[in-house]
Structures are given as structure tokens and as C-alpha cells.
N, C-alpha and C positions, 0 to 999 in steps of 0.2 A: 860258598853259601848255596843252599838249595833254592830253587826257583821261587817257591812260595815265601821264603824268607827275604829274597831280593825284592819281591814285590812290595814288601812293607817299607823298604827304604826309598822307594821311588817317590817323586813329587811332581806336581804340575801336570803339564800335558803328557809327559811320558807315562805317568801313573794312569791317567785317564785312557790313553791309547792302549796300554797293556791290559787294563781292566776290561776294555771293550773287546780285545782279542780273546780274553778268557771267557767272557760272556758268549761270544760267538762259538767258542769251543763247546760250551755248555749246550747251546742250541743245536749244534751238530750232534752231540750225544743224545739229546732229547729226540732228534729226528730218527735215531736208530730204534726208538721204541715204537712198536706198532700202534699202540693206543694213541700216542701223541700224533702220529701221522693221520690216523682216522679222525681225530678231533680237528686237526688242521684242515682236512678235506671238508669236514662239516662246516668249519668256520668260513670256508670259501663260499659256501652257500648262504650262511647266516649273516655275514657282514653286509653284503649287498641287500639282503632282505631287510635288515635293520634300517638301512638308508632309505629304502622304499616305504616301509611300514611306519616309521617314526613320523608322527605328526608334529612333534616338537623336538627341540634338541634334548630335552629331558628323556623322552621316550627312546630316542635314537641312542643316546649315551647309555641308558639303562640296558638296552639290548647288547650294545657293543661291549660294555664292561662285563656283562654276564658271560659272553663268549671268551673274553680275555681271562676271566676268573677260572674258567674250565681249563684253559691252557696252562695257566700258572699252577693250578692244583695238580695237573698231570705231571708237570716238571718236578714239583715238590715230591709227589708220590714216587716218581722214578728215582729221585735222589735218595729218598728214604729207603727204597728197596735195594739200591746199590750198596748203601752202607750196611744194611742188614745182611745182604749176601756176602759182603766183604768179611764179616765176622766169622762165617763158617757155614757149611752146608747142613749141619745137624740141626734138628728141630729144637727150638726153645720156645716156651710159652710167650715170653716177652717179645721175641722176634716175630712170632705169628701175630701177636696183638698189634705190634707196630705196623706191620704190613696191612692188617685189617683196617686200622685207623687211617692209613694213607688212602686206601681204597674208599673208605667212607667219606673222606674229604672230597675226593673226586665226584662221588655220587651226589653229595650235597650241592656241589657247584653245578652239576648237570641239572639237578632239580630246580635250582634257582634260575638257571638259564631257561629251562622250559617254562617256568612261571613268568619270567620277564616277557618272553615272546608270546606266551599264551595270554597274558594280561593285555598286551597291546592288541593282539588279534581280537580278543573278546571285546575290547573297547571299540574296535572298528565295526564289529558285527552289531553292537548295541547302538551305534550312532545312526 
């Protein structure tokens, strides 16, 4: 049986441990992407900033979740690009559209992150 088929037969703690290992493998793959590394570097600044700026747990969580959303979207975009690239190097309109949509997903997440931080900072300035 191939590894992905074996995973479907696992149960209990063994399944959880193997799934965790697979997830770590995915994070290592994400780390190979330059955009992901840049966003992680930015999050190293933004996470402590959220902890300092947030006047309530709602503000703090809003900012932290916005940073997390950017990272999640970048991972999803990288996965999508890998699948499209796996299909073949020749240009196809649908492949291009898929990559554009993945990029748009990351852009929307970044805009939401800027709005979250900007809203909290604006609230501080107005108070």
C-alpha cells in the first residue's frame, strides 16, 4: 500500500501523530517559499505589536487572526501553484486564472490585515 493509502487505515494516536508529521512536512515546504518567509518575518513584528496595541482581547485577537489569515492564504496559494505547475509548464488560460485567484486571495488577506491594524491604531489616535 502507498503511504497516503496507509494513512487512511490508521486510527487513534498513531493517526494523529502521523497527521502531525505530515503537517510539519507541509510547513517545511511552505518555508521554502520566499513569500511565506517574508510574511513570517513580518509576523514576528506584527504579533508583538498586536499584544501591545490591543486594548481588549477582541482587538488583540482581531490583529493576531489577521496575521494568521495571511499565512494561511500564502500556504494555500503555494499549494495551488504547486498543483498547477505539476500539470505542466505550458500556458493554459485556466492555469493562469487559478494562479491569479490564489494571488488575489493573499492580497485580500493582506488588505484585511492592514485594515485590522489600521483600525486599532486609528482608534488609539482618536482616543
